[in-house]
PDB file of N, CA, C and O in Angstrom:
ATOM      1  N   MET A   1     115.744  69.258  96.948  1.00  0.00           N
ATOM      2  CA  MET A   1     116.675  70.611  95.994  1.00  0.00           C
ATOM      3  C   MET A   1     116.869  71.801  96.815  1.00  0.00           C
ATOM      4  O   MET A   1     117.334  72.881  96.449  1.00  0.00           O
ATOM      5  N   ARG A   2     116.392  71.414  98.143  1.00  0.00           N
ATOM      6  CA  ARG A   2     118.319  71.802  99.482  1.00  0.00           C
ATOM      7  C   ARG A   2     119.239  71.225  99.168  1.00  0.00           C
ATOM      8  O   ARG A   2     119.836  72.282  98.962  1.00  0.00           O
ATOM      9  N   ASP A   3     120.099  70.358  98.876  1.00  0.00           N
ATOM     10  CA  ASP A   3     120.616  70.021  98.873  1.00  0.00           C
ATOM     11  C   ASP A   3     121.475  69.955  97.280  1.00  0.00           C
ATOM     12  O   ASP A   3     122.681  69.724  97.185  1.00  0.00           O
ATOM     13  N   ARG A   4     120.645  70.186  96.229  1.00  0.00           N
ATOM     14  CA  ARG A   4     120.948  69.974  95.324  1.00  0.00           C
ATOM     15  C   ARG A   4     121.713  72.274  94.859  1.00  0.00           C
ATOM     16  O   ARG A   4     122.628  72.808  94.231  1.00  0.00           O
ATOM     17  N   LEU A   5     120.539  72.690  95.700  1.00  0.00           N
ATOM     18  CA  LEU A   5     120.993  73.897  96.025  1.00  0.00           C
ATOM     19  C   LEU A   5     122.308  74.786  96.307  1.00  0.00           C
ATOM     20  O   LEU A   5     122.926  75.790  95.952  1.00  0.00           O
ATOM     21  N   ILE A   6     122.292  73.593  97.287  1.00  0.00           N
ATOM     22  CA  ILE A   6     123.923  73.959  98.242  1.00  0.00           C
ATOM     23  C   ILE A   6     124.760  73.306  97.542  1.00  0.00           C
ATOM     24  O   ILE A   6     125.902  73.659  97.838  1.00  0.00           O
ATOM     25  N   ALA A   7     124.728  72.220  96.451  1.00  0.00           N
ATOM     26  CA  ALA A   7     125.909  71.851  95.479  1.00  0.00           C
ATOM     27  C   ALA A   7     126.045  72.848  94.383  1.00  0.00           C
ATOM     28  O   ALA A   7     127.146  72.779  93.836  1.00  0.00           O
ATOM     29  N   CYS A   8     125.320  73.670  93.948  1.00  0.00           N
ATOM     30  CA  CYS A   8     125.458  74.455  93.063  1.00  0.00           C
ATOM     31  C   CYS A   8     125.651  75.561  93.352  1.00  0.00           C
ATOM     32  O   CYS A   8     126.084  76.162  92.369  1.00  0.00           O
ATOM     33  N   LEU A   9     125.509  76.532  94.688  1.00  0.00           N
ATOM     34  CA  LEU A   9     126.673  77.549  95.087  1.00  0.00           C
ATOM     35  C   LEU A   9     127.128  77.165  95.506  1.00  0.00           C
ATOM     36  O   LEU A   9     127.560  78.020  96.279  1.00  0.00           O
ATOM     37  N   SER A  10     127.728  75.946  95.842  1.00  0.00           N
ATOM     38  CA  SER A  10     129.459  75.760  96.382  1.00  0.00           C
ATOM     39  C   SER A  10     130.550  76.339  95.250  1.00  0.00           C
ATOM     40  O   SER A  10     130.704  75.516  94.348  1.00  0.00           O
ATOM     41  N   GLY A  11     131.254  77.420  95.098  1.00  0.00           N
ATOM     42  CA  GLY A  11     132.284  77.831  94.531  1.00  0.00           C
ATOM     43  C   GLY A  11     132.060  78.158  92.807  1.00  0.00           C
ATOM     44  O   GLY A  11     132.722  78.239  91.773  1.00  0.00           O
ATOM     45  N   ALA A  12     130.619  78.282  93.308  1.00  0.00           N
ATOM     46  CA  ALA A  12     129.827  78.794  91.803  1.00  0.00           C
ATOM     47  C   ALA A  12     129.870  80.234  92.103  1.00  0.00           C
ATOM     48  O   ALA A  12     129.580  80.656  93.222  1.00  0.00           O
ATOM     49  N   PRO A  13     130.333  81.229  90.839  1.00  0.00           N
ATOM     50  CA  PRO A  13     130.284  82.538  90.718  1.00  0.00           C
ATOM     51  C   PRO A  13     129.085  82.847  90.778  1.00  0.00           C
ATOM     52  O   PRO A  13     128.868  84.003  91.141  1.00  0.00           O
ATOM     53  N   ALA A  14     128.231  82.222  90.549  1.00  0.00           N
ATOM     54  CA  ALA A  14     126.572  82.670  89.993  1.00  0.00           C
ATOM     55  C   ALA A  14     125.749  81.337  89.927  1.00  0.00           C
ATOM     56  O   ALA A  14     126.387  80.302  89.733  1.00  0.00           O
ATOM     57  N   LEU A  15     124.304  81.269  90.080  1.00  0.00           N
ATOM     58  CA  LEU A  15     123.798  80.873  90.154  1.00  0.00           C
ATOM     59  C   LEU A  15     122.121  80.734  88.929  1.00  0.00           C
ATOM     60  O   LEU A  15     121.188  81.098  89.644  1.00  0.00           O
ATOM     61  N   GLU A  16     121.869  80.566  88.281  1.00  0.00           N
ATOM     62  CA  GLU A  16     120.646  81.221  87.573  1.00  0.00           C
ATOM     63  C   GLU A  16     119.547  80.042  88.140  1.00  0.00           C
ATOM     64  O   GLU A  16     119.827  78.844  88.190  1.00  0.00           O
ATOM     65  N   ALA A  17     118.100  80.690  88.600  1.00  0.00           N
ATOM     66  CA  ALA A  17     117.309  79.222  88.245  1.00  0.00           C
ATOM     67  C   ALA A  17     116.024  80.020  87.956  1.00  0.00           C
ATOM     68  O   ALA A  17     115.550  81.156  87.926  1.00  0.00           O
ATOM     69  N   ARG A  18     115.714  78.509  87.732  1.00  0.00           N
ATOM     70  CA  ARG A  18     114.524  78.320  86.175  1.00  0.00           C
ATOM     71  C   ARG A  18     113.331  77.949  87.160  1.00  0.00           C
ATOM     72  O   ARG A  18     113.575  76.983  87.883  1.00  0.00           O
ATOM     73  N   VAL A  19     112.135  78.518  87.311  1.00  0.00           N
ATOM     74  CA  VAL A  19     110.905  78.169  88.080  1.00  0.00           C
ATOM     75  C   VAL A  19     109.678  78.498  87.572  1.00  0.00           C
ATOM     76  O   VAL A  19     109.171  79.593  87.814  1.00  0.00           O
ATOM     77  N   ALA A  20     108.987  77.424  86.692  1.00  0.00           N
ATOM     78  CA  ALA A  20     107.780  77.300  85.278  1.00  0.00           C
ATOM     79  C   ALA A  20     106.810  78.295  85.602  1.00  0.00           C
ATOM     80  O   ALA A  20     106.729  78.424  86.824  1.00  0.00           O
ATOM     81  N   ALA A  21     106.326  78.768  85.202  1.00  0.00           N
ATOM     82  CA  ALA A  21     105.081  79.257  85.556  1.00  0.00           C
ATOM     83  C   ALA A  21     103.854  78.496  85.971  1.00  0.00           C
ATOM     84  O   ALA A  21     102.897  78.662  86.726  1.00  0.00           O
ATOM     85  N   ASP A  22     104.296  77.615  85.164  1.00  0.00           N
ATOM     86  CA  ASP A  22     103.318  76.647  86.046  1.00  0.00           C
ATOM     87  C   ASP A  22     103.483  75.535  87.090  1.00  0.00           C
ATOM     88  O   ASP A  22     102.616  74.660  87.093  1.00  0.00           O
ATOM     89  N   ALA A  23     104.574  75.450  88.052  1.00  0.00           N
ATOM     90  CA  ALA A  23     105.365  75.015  89.379  1.00  0.00           C
ATOM     91  C   ALA A  23     103.843  75.558  90.116  1.00  0.00           C
ATOM     92  O   ALA A  23     102.939  76.386  89.996  1.00  0.00           O
ATOM     93  N   THR A  24     104.346  74.372  90.985  1.00  0.00           N
ATOM     94  CA  THR A  24     103.441  73.765  91.887  1.00  0.00           C
ATOM     95  C   THR A  24     104.319  74.724  93.320  1.00  0.00           C
ATOM     96  O   THR A  24     105.425  74.185  93.362  1.00  0.00           O
ATOM     97  N   VAL A  25     104.288  75.733  94.320  1.00  0.00           N
ATOM     98  CA  VAL A  25     105.127  76.383  95.317  1.00  0.00           C
ATOM     99  C   VAL A  25     104.211  76.516  96.045  1.00  0.00           C
ATOM    100  O   VAL A  25     103.049  76.644  95.658  1.00  0.00           O
ATOM    101  N   ASP A  26     104.705  76.507  97.632  1.00  0.00           N
ATOM    102  CA  ASP A  26     104.073  76.783  98.580  1.00  0.00           C
ATOM    103  C   ASP A  26     105.027  77.830  99.523  1.00  0.00           C
ATOM    104  O   ASP A  26     105.894  78.324  98.803  1.00  0.00           O
ATOM    105  N   LEU A  27     105.086  78.153 100.473  1.00  0.00           N
ATOM    106  CA  LEU A  27     106.138  79.004 101.267  1.00  0.00           C
ATOM    107  C   LEU A  27     107.179  78.351 101.371  1.00  0.00           C
ATOM    108  O   LEU A  27     108.163  78.736 100.740  1.00  0.00           O
ATOM    109  N   THR A  28     107.287  76.738 102.503  1.00  0.00           N
ATOM    110  CA  THR A  28     108.367  76.758 101.873  1.00  0.00           C
ATOM    111  C   THR A  28     109.977  76.302 101.009  1.00  0.00           C
ATOM    112  O   THR A  28     111.120  75.894 101.218  1.00  0.00           O
ATOM    113  N   PHE A  29     108.498  76.977  99.342  1.00  0.00           N
ATOM    114  CA  PHE A  29     109.627  76.518  97.961  1.00  0.00           C
ATOM    115  C   PHE A  29     109.984  78.399  98.450  1.00  0.00           C
ATOM    116  O   PHE A  29     111.114  78.731  98.094  1.00  0.00           O
ATOM    117  N   VAL A  30     109.592  78.953  98.801  1.00  0.00           N
ATOM    118  CA  VAL A  30     110.262  80.542  98.809  1.00  0.00           C
ATOM    119  C   VAL A  30     111.056  80.648 100.071  1.00  0.00           C
ATOM    120  O   VAL A  30     111.912  81.520  99.920  1.00  0.00           O
ATOM    121  N   GLN A  31     111.103  80.151 101.151  1.00  0.00           N
ATOM    122  CA  GLN A  31     111.651  80.346 102.226  1.00  0.00           C
ATOM    123  C   GLN A  31     113.280  80.044 101.532  1.00  0.00           C
ATOM    124  O   GLN A  31     114.218  80.836 101.616  1.00  0.00           O
ATOM    125  N   LEU A  32     113.321  78.473 100.730  1.00  0.00           N
ATOM    126  CA  LEU A  32     113.958  77.942 100.437  1.00  0.00           C
ATOM    127  C   LEU A  32     115.389  78.759  99.240  1.00  0.00           C
ATOM    128  O   LEU A  32     116.598  78.842  99.457  1.00  0.00           O
ATOM    129  N   ILE A  33     114.621  79.208  98.091  1.00  0.00           N
ATOM    130  CA  ILE A  33     115.259  80.551  97.686  1.00  0.00           C
ATOM    131  C   ILE A  33     115.525  81.477  98.375  1.00  0.00           C
ATOM    132  O   ILE A  33     116.720  81.772  98.393  1.00  0.00           O
ATOM    133  N   GLU A  34     114.767  82.157  99.054  1.00  0.00           N
ATOM    134  CA  GLU A  34     115.585  83.745 100.200  1.00  0.00           C
ATOM    135  C   GLU A  34     116.530  83.202 100.220  1.00  0.00           C
ATOM    136  O   GLU A  34     117.445  83.724  99.584  1.00  0.00           O
ATOM    137  N   SER A  35     116.886  81.577 101.116  1.00  0.00           N
ATOM    138  CA  SER A  35     117.890  81.363 101.701  1.00  0.00           C
ATOM    139  C   SER A  35     119.408  81.178 101.026  1.00  0.00           C
ATOM    140  O   SER A  35     120.568  81.467 101.322  1.00  0.00           O
ATOM    141  N   ALA A  36     118.477  80.321  99.615  1.00  0.00           N
ATOM    142  CA  ALA A  36     119.747  80.276  98.243  1.00  0.00           C
ATOM    143  C   ALA A  36     120.224  81.984  98.130  1.00  0.00           C
ATOM    144  O   ALA A  36     121.419  82.186  97.916  1.00  0.00           O
ATOM    145  N   ARG A  37     119.605  82.792  98.225  1.00  0.00           N
ATOM    146  CA  ARG A  37     119.765  84.041  97.680  1.00  0.00           C
ATOM    147  C   ARG A  37     120.997  84.404  98.758  1.00  0.00           C
ATOM    148  O   ARG A  37     122.143  84.544  98.333  1.00  0.00           O
ATOM    149  N   ARG A  38     120.613  84.578 100.506  1.00  0.00           N
ATOM    150  CA  ARG A  38     121.515  85.244 101.041  1.00  0.00           C
ATOM    151  C   ARG A  38     122.524  83.864 101.009  1.00  0.00           C
ATOM    152  O   ARG A  38     123.441  84.029 100.204  1.00  0.00           O
ATOM    153  N   THR A  39     122.553  82.907 101.511  1.00  0.00           N
ATOM    154  CA  THR A  39     123.615  82.113 101.309  1.00  0.00           C
ATOM    155  C   THR A  39     124.458  83.200  99.889  1.00  0.00           C
ATOM    156  O   THR A  39     125.438  83.913 100.107  1.00  0.00           O
ATOM    157  N   ALA A  40     123.842  83.076  98.655  1.00  0.00           N
ATOM    158  CA  ALA A  40     124.736  83.299  97.698  1.00  0.00           C
ATOM    159  C   ALA A  40     125.160  84.397  97.864  1.00  0.00           C
ATOM    160  O   ALA A  40     126.241  84.537  97.290  1.00  0.00           O
ATOM    161  N   ARG A  41     124.685  85.630  98.601  1.00  0.00           N
ATOM    162  CA  ARG A  41     124.933  86.984  98.997  1.00  0.00           C
ATOM    163  C   ARG A  41     126.135  87.077  99.544  1.00  0.00           C
ATOM    164  O   ARG A  41     126.908  87.970  99.196  1.00  0.00           O
ATOM    165  N   GLU A  42     126.456  86.166 100.477  1.00  0.00           N
ATOM    166  CA  GLU A  42     127.404  86.299 102.146  1.00  0.00           C
ATOM    167  C   GLU A  42     128.523  85.543 101.257  1.00  0.00           C
ATOM    168  O   GLU A  42     129.575  85.630 101.891  1.00  0.00           O
ATOM    169  N   ALA A  43     128.755  84.754  99.909  1.00  0.00           N
ATOM    170  CA  ALA A  43     130.041  84.397  99.029  1.00  0.00           C
ATOM    171  C   ALA A  43     130.078  84.667  97.876  1.00  0.00           C
ATOM    172  O   ALA A  43     130.298  84.034  96.843  1.00  0.00           O
ATOM    173  N   GLY A  44     129.786  85.913  98.184  1.00  0.00           N
ATOM    174  CA  GLY A  44     129.956  86.624  97.162  1.00  0.00           C
ATOM    175  C   GLY A  44     129.201  86.624  95.448  1.00  0.00           C
ATOM    176  O   GLY A  44     129.058  87.364  94.475  1.00  0.00           O
ATOM    177  N   ALA A  45     128.848  85.113  95.974  1.00  0.00           N
ATOM    178  CA  ALA A  45     128.028  85.024  94.059  1.00  0.00           C
ATOM    179  C   ALA A  45     127.273  85.986  94.099  1.00  0.00           C
ATOM    180  O   ALA A  45     127.353  86.973  94.831  1.00  0.00           O
ATOM    181  N   ALA A  46     126.262  85.662  93.060  1.00  0.00           N
ATOM    182  CA  ALA A  46     125.394  86.068  92.276  1.00  0.00           C
ATOM    183  C   ALA A  46     124.319  84.802  91.772  1.00  0.00           C
ATOM    184  O   ALA A  46     124.698  83.834  91.111  1.00  0.00           O
ATOM    185  N   PHE A  47     122.987  85.014  92.203  1.00  0.00           N
ATOM    186  CA  PHE A  47     122.024  84.130  92.267  1.00  0.00           C
ATOM    187  C   PHE A  47     120.403  85.187  92.184  1.00  0.00           C
ATOM    188  O   PHE A  47     120.014  86.114  92.894  1.00  0.00           O
ATOM    189  N   SER A  48     119.781  84.491  90.956  1.00  0.00           N
ATOM    190  CA  SER A  48     118.896  85.406  90.404  1.00  0.00           C
ATOM    191  C   SER A  48     117.912  84.351  89.447  1.00  0.00           C
ATOM    192  O   SER A  48     118.259  83.220  89.105  1.00  0.00           O
ATOM    193  N   LEU A  49     116.759  84.928  89.146  1.00  0.00           N
ATOM    194  CA  LEU A  49     115.801  84.335  88.974  1.00  0.00           C
ATOM    195  C   LEU A  49     116.345  84.185  86.909  1.00  0.00           C
ATOM    196  O   LEU A  49     117.157  84.962  86.405  1.00  0.00           O
ATOM    197  N   ALA A  50     115.601  82.966  86.068  1.00  0.00           N
ATOM    198  CA  ALA A  50     115.798  83.671  85.039  1.00  0.00           C
ATOM    199  C   ALA A  50     114.402  84.344  84.213  1.00  0.00           C
ATOM    200  O   ALA A  50     114.331  85.030  83.194  1.00  0.00           O
ATOM    201  N   GLY A  51     113.417  83.848  85.084  1.00  0.00           N
ATOM    202  CA  GLY A  51     113.101  85.360  84.295  1.00  0.00           C
ATOM    203  C   GLY A  51     112.017  86.038  85.829  1.00  0.00           C
ATOM    204  O   GLY A  51     112.454  86.029  86.979  1.00  0.00           O
ATOM    205  N   PRO A  52     110.443  86.626  85.401  1.00  0.00           N
ATOM    206  CA  PRO A  52     109.901  86.763  86.335  1.00  0.00           C
ATOM    207  C   PRO A  52     109.383  86.233  87.327  1.00  0.00           C
ATOM    208  O   PRO A  52     109.455  85.052  86.987  1.00  0.00           O
ATOM    209  N   ALA A  53     108.824  86.232  88.489  1.00  0.00           N
ATOM    210  CA  ALA A  53     108.137  84.964  89.138  1.00  0.00           C
ATOM    211  C   ALA A  53     106.897  85.001  88.651  1.00  0.00           C
ATOM    212  O   ALA A  53     106.298  86.066  88.804  1.00  0.00           O
ATOM    213  N   ALA A  54     106.155  83.824  87.917  1.00  0.00           N
ATOM    214  CA  ALA A  54     104.399  83.924  87.885  1.00  0.00           C
ATOM    215  C   ALA A  54     103.999  82.484  88.495  1.00  0.00           C
ATOM    216  O   ALA A  54     104.487  81.565  89.152  1.00  0.00           O
ATOM    217  N   GLY A  55     102.454  82.983  87.676  1.00  0.00           N
ATOM    218  CA  GLY A  55     101.390  81.680  88.036  1.00  0.00           C
ATOM    219  C   GLY A  55     101.807  81.699  90.036  1.00  0.00           C
ATOM    220  O   GLY A  55     102.010  82.630  90.815  1.00  0.00           O
ATOM    221  N   GLN A  56     101.781  80.353  90.192  1.00  0.00           N
ATOM    222  CA  GLN A  56     101.198  80.104  91.518  1.00  0.00           C
ATOM    223  C   GLN A  56     102.297  81.178  92.671  1.00  0.00           C
ATOM    224  O   GLN A  56     101.866  81.788  93.650  1.00  0.00           O
ATOM    225  N   LEU A  57     103.588  81.161  92.253  1.00  0.00           N
ATOM    226  CA  LEU A  57     104.962  81.283  92.885  1.00  0.00           C
ATOM    227  C   LEU A  57     104.728  83.536  92.998  1.00  0.00           C
ATOM    228  O   LEU A  57     104.980  84.323  93.910  1.00  0.00           O
ATOM    229  N   ARG A  58     104.447  83.638  92.293  1.00  0.00           N
ATOM    230  CA  ARG A  58     103.675  85.548  92.385  1.00  0.00           C
ATOM    231  C   ARG A  58     102.485  85.406  92.883  1.00  0.00           C
ATOM    232  O   ARG A  58     101.874  86.465  93.028  1.00  0.00           O
ATOM    233  N   GLU A  59     101.648  83.919  93.369  1.00  0.00           N
ATOM    234  CA  GLU A  59     100.745  84.282  93.948  1.00  0.00           C
ATOM    235  C   GLU A  59     101.150  83.983  95.540  1.00  0.00           C
ATOM    236  O   GLU A  59     101.115  85.014  96.211  1.00  0.00           O
ATOM    237  N   THR A  60     101.366  83.295  95.964  1.00  0.00           N
ATOM    238  CA  THR A  60     102.360  82.444  97.375  1.00  0.00           C
ATOM    239  C   THR A  60     103.601  84.416  97.983  1.00  0.00           C
ATOM    240  O   THR A  60     103.531  85.154  98.966  1.00  0.00           O
ATOM    241  N   LEU A  61     104.506  84.418  96.705  1.00  0.00           N
ATOM    242  CA  LEU A  61     104.672  85.557  97.321  1.00  0.00           C
ATOM    243  C   LEU A  61     103.856  87.228  97.898  1.00  0.00           C
ATOM    244  O   LEU A  61     104.103  87.950  98.864  1.00  0.00           O
ATOM    245  N   GLU A  62     102.756  87.340  96.690  1.00  0.00           N
ATOM    246  CA  GLU A  62     101.952  88.738  97.400  1.00  0.00           C
ATOM    247  C   GLU A  62     101.737  88.537  98.166  1.00  0.00           C
ATOM    248  O   GLU A  62     102.028  89.304  99.084  1.00  0.00           O
ATOM    249  N   ARG A  63     100.732  86.781  98.521  1.00  0.00           N
ATOM    250  CA  ARG A  63     100.350  86.381 100.039  1.00  0.00           C
ATOM    251  C   ARG A  63     101.246  86.390 101.653  1.00  0.00           C
ATOM    252  O   ARG A  63     100.865  86.545 102.813  1.00  0.00           O
ATOM    253  N   GLY A  64     102.546  86.149 101.039  1.00  0.00           N
ATOM    254  CA  GLY A  64     103.555  85.773 101.995  1.00  0.00           C
ATOM    255  C   GLY A  64     103.969  87.055 102.699  1.00  0.00           C
ATOM    256  O   GLY A  64     104.626  86.945 103.734  1.00  0.00           O
ATOM    257  N   GLY A  65     103.483  88.895 101.999  1.00  0.00           N
ATOM    258  CA  GLY A  65     103.938  89.532 101.369  1.00  0.00           C
ATOM    259  C   GLY A  65     105.953  89.918 101.660  1.00  0.00           C
ATOM    260  O   GLY A  65     106.582  90.563 102.499  1.00  0.00           O
ATOM    261  N   PHE A  66     106.301  89.138 100.502  1.00  0.00           N
ATOM    262  CA  PHE A  66     107.840  89.206 100.024  1.00  0.00           C
ATOM    263  C   PHE A  66     108.017  89.679  98.792  1.00  0.00           C
ATOM    264  O   PHE A  66     108.838  89.292  97.961  1.00  0.00           O
ATOM    265  N   LEU A  67     106.682  91.107  98.632  1.00  0.00           N
ATOM    266  CA  LEU A  67     107.090  91.550  97.538  1.00  0.00           C
ATOM    267  C   LEU A  67     107.057  93.316  97.646  1.00  0.00           C
ATOM    268  O   LEU A  67     106.736  94.218  96.873  1.00  0.00           O
ATOM    269  N   ALA A  68     107.671  93.225  99.311  1.00  0.00           N
ATOM    270  CA  ALA A  68     107.133  94.523  99.844  1.00  0.00           C
ATOM    271  C   ALA A  68     108.187  95.808  99.405  1.00  0.00           C
ATOM    272  O   ALA A  68     107.995  97.008  99.214  1.00  0.00           O
ATOM    273  N   GLY A  69     109.449  94.889  99.344  1.00  0.00           N
ATOM    274  CA  GLY A  69     110.674  95.928  99.176  1.00  0.00           C
ATOM    275  C   GLY A  69     111.268  96.162  97.960  1.00  0.00           C
ATOM    276  O   GLY A  69     111.524  95.315  97.105  1.00  0.00           O
ATOM    277  N   ALA A  70     111.497  97.460  97.913  1.00  0.00           N
ATOM    278  CA  ALA A  70     111.629  97.243  95.958  1.00  0.00           C
ATOM    279  C   ALA A  70     113.366  96.333  96.072  1.00  0.00           C
ATOM    280  O   ALA A  70     113.672  96.325  94.880  1.00  0.00           O
ATOM    281  N   ASP A  71     114.397  95.717  96.729  1.00  0.00           N
ATOM    282  CA  ASP A  71     114.604  94.921  96.572  1.00  0.00           C
ATOM    283  C   ASP A  71     114.626  93.788  96.040  1.00  0.00           C
ATOM    284  O   ASP A  71     115.406  93.371  95.183  1.00  0.00           O
ATOM    285  N   ASP A  72     113.349  93.013  96.783  1.00  0.00           N
ATOM    286  CA  ASP A  72     112.023  92.125  96.571  1.00  0.00           C
ATOM    287  C   ASP A  72     111.625  91.632  95.856  1.00  0.00           C
ATOM    288  O   ASP A  72     111.750  90.422  95.662  1.00  0.00           O
ATOM    289  N   ARG A  73     110.611  92.896  94.805  1.00  0.00           N
ATOM    290  CA  ARG A  73     110.813  92.992  93.696  1.00  0.00           C
ATOM    291  C   ARG A  73     111.595  92.666  92.454  1.00  0.00           C
ATOM    292  O   ARG A  73     111.214  91.792  91.674  1.00  0.00           O
ATOM    293  N   SER A  74     112.864  93.483  92.242  1.00  0.00           N
ATOM    294  CA  SER A  74     113.883  93.721  91.643  1.00  0.00           C
ATOM    295  C   SER A  74     114.113  91.468  91.397  1.00  0.00           C
ATOM    296  O   SER A  74     113.894  90.605  90.547  1.00  0.00           O
ATOM    297  N   PHE A  75     114.627  91.587  92.710  1.00  0.00           N
ATOM    298  CA  PHE A  75     114.431  89.958  92.656  1.00  0.00           C
ATOM    299  C   PHE A  75     113.521  89.341  91.746  1.00  0.00           C
ATOM    300  O   PHE A  75     113.604  89.182  90.528  1.00  0.00           O
ATOM    301  N   TRP A  76     112.766  89.069  92.448  1.00  0.00           N
ATOM    302  CA  TRP A  76     111.516  87.737  92.224  1.00  0.00           C
ATOM    303  C   TRP A  76     110.803  88.444  90.719  1.00  0.00           C
ATOM    304  O   TRP A  76     110.427  87.677  89.833  1.00  0.00           O
ATOM    305  N   LEU A  77     110.657  90.141  90.537  1.00  0.00           N
ATOM    306  CA  LEU A  77     109.834  90.283  89.531  1.00  0.00           C
ATOM    307  C   LEU A  77     110.471  91.101  88.804  1.00  0.00           C
ATOM    308  O   LEU A  77     109.838  91.938  88.161  1.00  0.00           O
ATOM    309  N   LYS A  78     111.771  91.049  88.747  1.00  0.00           N
ATOM    310  CA  LYS A  78     112.648  91.518  87.688  1.00  0.00           C
ATOM    311  C   LYS A  78     112.235  93.256  87.136  1.00  0.00           C
ATOM    312  O   LYS A  78     112.434  93.784  86.042  1.00  0.00           O
ATOM    313  N   GLN A  79     111.612  93.802  88.374  1.00  0.00           N
ATOM    314  CA  GLN A  79     111.069  95.282  88.271  1.00  0.00           C
ATOM    315  C   GLN A  79     112.521  95.761  88.945  1.00  0.00           C
ATOM    316  O   GLN A  79     113.261  95.207  89.758  1.00  0.00           O
ATOM    317  N   ALA A  80     112.600  97.103  88.208  1.00  0.00           N
ATOM    318  CA  ALA A  80     113.613  98.296  88.681  1.00  0.00           C
ATOM    319  C   ALA A  80     113.280  99.142  89.789  1.00  0.00           C
ATOM    320  O   ALA A  80     112.145  99.585  89.966  1.00  0.00           O
ATOM    321  N   GLU A  81     114.286  99.376  90.558  1.00  0.00           N
ATOM    322  CA  GLU A  81     113.424 100.223  91.529  1.00  0.00           C
ATOM    323  C   GLU A  81     112.829 101.577  91.267  1.00  0.00           C
ATOM    324  O   GLU A  81     113.325 102.556  90.708  1.00  0.00           O
ATOM    325  N   GLY A  82     111.405 101.359  91.917  1.00  0.00           N
ATOM    326  CA  GLY A  82     110.233 102.930  91.708  1.00  0.00           C
ATOM    327  C   GLY A  82     109.510 102.789  91.200  1.00  0.00           C
ATOM    328  O   GLY A  82     108.704 103.673  90.909  1.00  0.00           O
ATOM    329  N   ARG A  83     109.400 100.987  90.654  1.00  0.00           N
ATOM    330  CA  ARG A  83     108.154 100.550  90.030  1.00  0.00           C
ATOM    331  C   ARG A  83     107.228 100.421  90.384  1.00  0.00           C
ATOM    332  O   ARG A  83     106.330 100.035  89.636  1.00  0.00           O
TER     333      ARG A  83
END
């Protein structure tokens, strides 16, 4: 998946990732998405999720403390700042 993300981000102005609500994910997946998010930002590209994190992804984010900041909630949960 890492190689596929790198290939998709290469030269693309924007990339949207779809994660199924019933997807099996772990901390490694979250780290991969976070890395892609930073890589896109550094390249001046947009990287987003097609919809808010749900199911096991949301549980993993909550357990791992990935929803602490407003920017993180905006990215992962599609929530506006202040919510």
